[in-house]
N, C-alpha and C positions, 0 to 999 in steps of 0.2 A: 882572200879566198880561204875557205876552210877545207882541208883535205883529210882530216881525221877527227874522230869524236871520242871523248871519254864520257861515260855515263855513270852517275851514281845509281844505286839499285832501289833500296827501300824508299818509297815516296816519289820515285821518278818513273821506274818501270813497273813496279808492283807495290801493293800494300795489303797487309793482312793475308798473304798467301794467294792473292788474285792479281793478275796483270791489270795495270791501269789502261783505260781506253787509249788506243793508238799505239801501245807499246810494241806489239808484234809487227804492226804495219811500219812503225818507225825504223825498226831494225832491217826489215825487208827492203824498205825504200833506200836506205843507205847502202845496203849490199848491192842492190840493182844499179846504183849510181857509182859503184866502185869506191866508196868512201869507207875505209876500215874503222872499226869501233873497238874500244877496250872498256873495261868495266872496273871501276874503283869504288870500293866500299870501306867504310869505317866500322863495319860490324865486327865486334870482337866476342860475340856470343856463339858464333857458328864457325866451323872449320870451312876451308875453301871447298872441300868435297861436298859438305852439307849444303853450301850455298848453290853449287852447281846443280845438285840434285833438286833443290827447291825450284830453281829456275826451269829445269827440264819439265817438272810436273806442271808448270804453268805454260808450257809450250814455248819457252824462251831458251833456245839452244845457244850455249856459250862455251867455247873450248876452255878447258881448265887454264891453259897458259895465257888466256886473255883476261883473266880475273885477277885483280891485284887487291890483296887484303893486308891489313896491319899485322896479322899473325905471321904471314910469310916474310914481311919486311923485318919484323922483330927477330925471327929465326935467323935470317941472313945477317943481321947486325950482331947478334950474340955469337954466331959461329965465326964471323970474321974477326971478332975481338977475343975469342976464346973465353967467353964469360958464362958462368953458371948463374941462371936467374933464380931469384926468390920471387915466386909467382903470387900475384893477387889478381887472378883472372877468372873468368867464368868456367865452371866445371866442364862444360862441353868442349872447351878448347885446350884444356890442360894437356891432353894427349899430344898436341902439336909440339910440345916442348919436353916430352918425357925422356927423350934420349939425351937431353942437355942437362939433366938434373944429376945429383949424386955427389957433387963436390961442394966445397964452401961457396956460398953465394958471392957473386962478383957484381951483381946489379939487381935492383928492384924493378920488376916488370909489372906494369899496371895495365889492366884491361877493364872492360865493363863487367865487373864481377857479380852484378846483380845482388842477390841476397847475401853473398859472401862478404860484402862491405859491412864492416862492423867496427866498433871502437877497438876491439882486440886485434883484428887483422890490420887495420890502418896503423895502429900503434906499433905493431911488429915492423911494418915497413918504415915508419918514422924512426925507430931506433936503429935500423940498419943504415938509413940515410945519415944519421948522426955519426955512425961509425965510418962514414966516408964512401959508401956505395953510391953510384949514380942512379938517378931515377929515370927509367925509360917508360914512356906512355904510348900505348897504341892508339892515340888520338887525343883530342882535347874538346870534343863536342860537349856543349852545355846540356842538351836534352835530345830525346828521340821520341817518336810517336809509336805507341803500342795500344792496341784495343781502343783506338779513337781518342786517346788522351796522351799528353806529354809526360814523360818520365825522365828523371835525372840520368844523364849519361856519365861517361868517365871524367869529363872536364872538371866538374866541381870537386871530385875526390883528388884529382891530380893537383888542383889549385890549393887544396887544404894541405897536402903534403909539401908542396913548394913553399907555402907560407910558413909552416911550422919548422921545416928544416932549413929555411933561408937558402933555397937553391932553385935552379931552373931545370925542368924536365927536358929530356930529349924526346921530341914527339916523332913517332915513326910512321903514323898514318897521316891523313889529311888534318891540318892544312900544310904539312911539310912539303916544301918544294921538291925535295928528293923523291917523295912518294909519287907526286904527279909526274915528275920527269922520268921515273922508271917506266911508267906506262907510255909516256910519249916516245921514249927511246925505242920501245918495242915496235912502234909504228914506222920507225926510220923517217920521221918528220921533225922539222924544227917546231918549237913550242908555239910560235906565232901562226902556224898553220893548223892548230888543233883547238877545238872548242870543248870545254868541260860543261856538262849539263847536270845541274843538281837542284835540290830543293832547300839546301842549307846555305843561306847567304854568306856566312862567314867561312865555314869549312870548305864548301864546294867552290863557290864563286870567287870570293875574295882570295882564297888560297890559290886558286888557279890563276887569277889575274896577277898575283904576286910572282908566280912562277913563269910568267910570260905567255900564258895561254889566253884565248878568249874565254870569258866567263858568262854563262847563260843560266839565269834563275828561272825555274818553272814554278808557277803558283799551284803546286800540289804538295802532298806529303806534309812535312813539318813547316812549310812556308807559313809565315804570319804577316798580316797586314802591317806595313811599315818597313818590311825587309828591303823594299826598294831603295830606301835611303842609305842602306849599307853598301849597296853595289853600284848604284848609278854614278856616284862621284868618281868611281875608279874605272868607269868604262864598261860595266857589266850590262848585259841585255836581259830583258825580262819578257816572259811570254806566259800565256794562260795555260797552255797544254802542249803535249808533245807534237801534235799536228802543226802547230804554229812554229815550234822549234825546227822541225824538219823543213818547213817552207823556207825559213831563214837560212838554213845551212845549204839547201839545194838551190 
């Protein structure tokens, strides 16, 4: 039995600033059935507040404390370890870490920096890693969908730094089990009673399955034909749309 649900956002509940068919109805159906939901995104180009506002403009009301983002996870990680980050992140989220700057860097923090990714900025990170700083990454996604096309996400740049510096990054967003379990723990449910619904076979579904959750792939967003082969051997379920997902859960 499924008693709680985690949803990815972009490509699952909305795309391009518009809710996907059945998104509002899905959330209302779960609420009516008494099944709580949380929302987990690997977006590192927007602050949590900006994401909440975007959802509200689409008629999707989500309490701030129910949204889990890599930036919040990264802040908590840095604060707990008293680390000052060297940032290679998108300009729109730099403010999330403004109060943690000022001292000598103690870690390299990587996000989807967009056009800020360059030889110079990556080389700065590389040299700090050679000096012994750990590499923290707010995700490891290969790509994301924007304006109808796929674009490189944080993962390829993380992999380049890992390869060059001969080290492994600490991933603070999906598919980290800790990231999923933080959302699950807020539901006061065991992982085996919670389903993760996403459009990314590796980050959303396989990551959730590895953390002990049910994994549900929906054929929307960044889904590509053939993704089924990535999730089915591990027990993942696959549906064409949110209506079918909700029928399965209820």
